[in-house]
N, C-alpha and C positions, 0 to 999 in steps of 0.2 A: 769369353771375358765380357763382363758387363761394364758399360761406360757410364760415366757420370755426366749429366746434363749440367754444364757449368752455369748457365743462366738460371736454372732452378736453384742451384746451390747459392748463387749470389743473392737471389731473392730470399732464401732462408736466412742468410747472414743479415740482410736488411731487416727482416722481420724480428730477428733476435735483438738487433740494435734498437729497433723501435720499441720492443717490449721492455728492454732495460731502461730506456728513456721514460716510458710510461710508469714503471715502478718508481723511478726517482722523482717523478713530477706528480701529475694529478692522480695517477692510479694508486700510488702508495697509500695515501691517507684513506682513500675509498676502500682499498683492500683491507686495511687494518680495521676500519669501522665495520665492514661486512663480516670479517672474522669474529670480531667481538660481539656483534649483534646476534649471530647464529651459533656461536660456540662459547660465548661467555669469556671470562677473563683468561682462561687457558689459551684459547685460540687467538684471542686479541693480543695477548703479550707475545705469543710466538710470531704472529704476523708483524707486530711492531718491531721486534728484534731483527727480523729478516729485512724489513724495509730500511731500518737504520743502517744495517751493514751495507746494503746496496747503495743507499744515499751517500754513505761515507766513502764509496769508491769500490766496494767489492763487486766483482762480476757476478751476475745472476747465475751463470753456469757453475760457479763455485758452490752454489747453494741449491742445486737442482733437486736434491732429495727433499729439502724443506719446501720448495715450491710444489713438488709433486704431492707431498703430504697435505699441503694447504688446498691444492686443487681437489684432491680426493675427498677431503673433509667437506668442501663446499659442494661437490657433486652429491655427496650423501645428504647434506642439509637441504639442498635445493632441488636435487634431481629426483627425489622420491615422490614427486607429485604434490599437489596442494591439499590441504592448507600448509603453508610454510610457517614453521614455528621459529620464533626468535627467543633468545634467552637473555634477559636483562635482570640484574640483581637477583638471580636465582628464580625468577618468575618466567613462565613460558607464555608468550603471547602468540596468537595466530594472526598472520598478516594476509591481506587480500593480494591476489596476483597483480593488481594494478597499483599497489602501494609503491611509492617512490623508492623505498628501501629495498624492496624485492627487485625492482627494475635495475637499480644500481648494482645489487648483488649479482644479478644475472649477467650484466655487462662485465663486471669484474671476472666472473667465472669464464665467460667467453674469451676475454682477453688472456686470462691465465691459461686456459686450454691452448690457445693459439701460441702463446709465448713459450710454454713448456715444449710444445711440438717443434717450434723454431729452434729452441736451445738444443734439443736432442739432435736435430739435423745439423746444427752448427758444430756440435761436439763430434758427430760422425765425420763431418768434413775435416775437422781439425786432426782427427786421428789418421784419416787417409792421407792428408798432406804430410803429417809427421812421419808416417811410415812409407811414404812414396807409393801409395796404393790407389791412386786416383782411378786407375782403370779396373780395379778389382771390385 
C-alpha cells in the first residue's frame, strides 16, 4: 500500500489556491494579453472567456481542459526556440528574447504550468478523499 504524504498534498492545495488567486488578479489580464499576442483573436478570446469565468467565481479546476489547452498552445508558441513570433492584426512580428512581452509570456507560461500541475494534484487528492482511498 502506498501512503500519501499529507504535507505535500497540503502544499499542492495551497499552490492550487494561489494559482486561482493569480488568475483572478494580476495574472488573468497578462494571460489574456499573452494569448492574444501569440495566438491572435482566437486564443485571446478563449483566454478572456476563461478568465472571466474564473473571475466571476468558477473554480479553475472546473476548466482544467481549457487551462491545459492554453498551456499547450503557449508551449508551442514559446517553447520552440527563438525567434518568438507574435501575431497582431494578422501580421507576424518576431520578438527578441529580452522583449518585455516575451518575458511576461514566459512568466505566464511558468505559472500556468505550475498551476495546472497543482490543480491536477488537488483533483487527485479530492478523488482519494471522496472515495476514502488516502492510503491507496
